[in-house]
C-alpha angles and dihedrals in degrees: 000000000000091000092049091049091050092050090049090053093049091049090050091050092050091050088056095044096050097064090049091048092049091047090052092050091047091051091049092051091047091052090051090051092048090048091054090049092047098052091050096042099098113080109212104171151342127232112242098180139002135182126198116358111311115180136218127206116207122174089342092307122117124227135176114247120225139161112305093018108151117230120209135192110282093027117130119209119200131184128194130211092290103037134086133176131205117190141166119228119223085258089063093249115139119226130195123206113192131200119311093012130145124193126179113199105219107175151335131200138164125039148211107032098003131044128173110214124193124188144143125235111195104167146005129014125330124179131183108208105181139141114274090219088073123090106206122141128227130201109187125182118204131174090260108033147349119259118207123180150129090218116124097203123056142109137223116205128187120208117241091258092045089231094115137035129200120208112199124192117216098182145039095263120107120258119193119206117186145163135164090283100054151312134254130184126209114207108173144040117287092012110137143179132201123216122195130189111288094003137105119249109278123245112276116277133182126261120197121230087241091058091049092049092048092049093048091047092051091056097042104035115125114255093247091059096051 
């Protein structure tokens, strides 16, 4: 009788525990789902054109990028040696990603006349091609330095070995390039600085429009022409 009574008590306890356990699991799954929705909630841009097969990584899942693909905060867009991506940020600013480029979209805040855009560029060719009447701010992390500016026209170019980056101003607005070794400011169109591993940004130097055009062409040329 004692054994039967004990078994009955255990069965009763389990019947009470199971609903609570199931409810806990359901709440955990719901929180995971809401977390995935939350980190992808902020729309940061829309693809306007793509060549080749650029890819997008979202919550550790790969996707193919095409025209009208929507880009969210915490998305990473990558191009290979044949792919390019053009996209418009929510601010209306056009971006160009050349071949072998990787951009991680970190954050966006503000709205209307002023957006703050944060992203990381870790390879390739990246160009901001906006309207200088705008007043958005950009914070861009690279593997060599941090780029801060309200300029709407500039480019970041990685060397083939990825050891060096060039930051090229395409407008009159100031661009600040800094790392733990030093800081440089670009103040005019076609001013540029190079930053190598372990070194401060170099003093500004001049790029020619021909050099800029050739660099852009090298990173955007169709595969059949290379």
